[in-house]
Structure formats: C-alpha cells, structure tokens
N, C-alpha and C positions, 0 to 999 in steps of 0.2 A: 435843273429846270430846262424844259424844252425850249428851243429857240422858236421865234415866230415863224421861221421856215418850216421847222418840224411840225408845227401846229397846222401849217398849210398842208404839208404831205399827209397828215393824219386826218385831214378833212375837218379839223376843229374850226379853222378860218377859211372862208371862201377865197378864191383866186380866179383870175382871168387866165385860165390854162391855155397854153398854145400847144404843147406836146408833152409827152411822158412815155417812159418805158419802165422797166423794172427797177433801174438804178437812178434815173435822173428825171427832173421836172423843169419844164420851161413855162414861165407865167409873165404876165405884164406886170411892170413896176406900177404901183398905184400912185406914186408920186415921181413921175418920171422927169428926166432932163429934157426929153423931146417925146412927142407922140410915138409909140411903138416901141419904147424902151422895155427890153425883156431881161428878166433874171433867169439864169439857169443854175440849178442846184443839184447836188448829189441828195438822194432821199435819206441816205444814212448821215446822221449829223456829225460832221467833222468841222471843227472851227477854223482851221487854217488850210488854205487850198493845197500847199506844198506838204501837208500831212496826208493827203489822199494817196493811196497806193498807186504806183506808177501806171499800171494797166488801167485802172479806173479813171485817172486823170486823163490819159489818152482817150479813153472812151467818151469821157465828158467833153472834151474838146471836139470830137467828131460829132457828137450829139448837138453841141452848140452850133457847129458849122452847118449842119442840116437845117436847124431852126433859122440861122441867120440867112441862108439862102432864101427861104420862104419870106422871111421878114423884108429883104431887099426887094422882092417881087411885089409885095404888098404896100410898102411905104416908099414913097418918092423921096430918094436920097442918093448921094454920090457913092457912099460906102456904109458898111456897118462896122462901128468901132467896137472894140473889145477892151474891157477893163476889168482888173481885179483890184479891188481896194481892200476889202475885208475888215473894215474897222466898224462898220455900222451894225452888223448882225453877227453873232458868234456862230456863224454856220457858213461854210465855204460857198461863194457864189461868184458867177461871171455875169458882167453887165454886157448886153448886146444893145448898142445904141446907133440908131440911124444918124448918120452924119452928113452935113453939107459943108460944114467948117470944123476946124479943130475945137473951136469954142463949144460945139455940141456935146463934148464929152468933159466939159469943165463942171467938176462935182461941186464947186463953191457958188455956182450960180443958183437963183431961186428955182425950186422944182415947180412943175406944172401941177395944176389940180384939175384933171379931166373928170368929167361926170361919168356915173356908171353906164350911161348910154353910149358915151364916147369910147370907153374902155371895152365895152361888149362889141361895138362895131369894129374897133381895131383888131381885137382878138379874133373875130370871125374873119376878117380880111386876111390875116396872116395864117390862120388855120386852112383857109381855102387854098393856100399856095403850097401847103406841104404835100409832097409827092411820096 
C-alpha cells in the first residue's frame, strides 16, 4: 500500500509544496514542531533513508540544502535543524526545522495546528526565497 507521502507525490493528497524536481519533493509539515517545518522526500517510495542509493541520497541532501537556505531567509530563526527519525511514515524523509533553541527539534513536544491560511502564507514566503 502506498505511503501517505507517495499519495502526496501522486497528487492524491494535497500539500503545501515548497520545491520539487524529478527525484525529490519538499513540502510543509501540516503538524509542525515550529512554523516553517518542512519535509523533504524522495519521490520514489523507499522506507529507510539508508536504503536510498548513495548518489540519490547525496542529491537529496543537496536538494534539502537549497530548500533550507530559502527557509532560513523566510523564517526568522538562528539555524535550520535537520533530523531523520523515520518511524512516523514508511517513506524516507528529512525534517528541516527552523530553530532558535535545541528544544525546537524535540519531537516529543506537542505539534502546532496552523490554519490553511497560515500554511499557505508560510509556503509562499519560503517559495519566494528560492533562487
């Protein structure tokens, strides 16, 4: 059965898209740790990040770096944290999380519940910073 992320890639479930190319997709987490939390995924469904072929994994990190630079310009924060947890969805993904303290990447804390308008505005701000 296709993962929720594969359904997003296939257009079956909408997302707040930030960037994409032929191999990868970046979109806002709809239950973020902080505003501007982005997920970066390979379009090909692979469960475990370390099962991604080396060249594709390297490309995924470079893709995430490009997204994170735009994210840092759009969201007021000290840094963009990166996390790979891999237990929530059986589809490899990287979390890009705007950080002001290390607690901003604490996945045990309650998630935010932004409105559709807030998510749209944040996505628009980040996309505007992509170069």
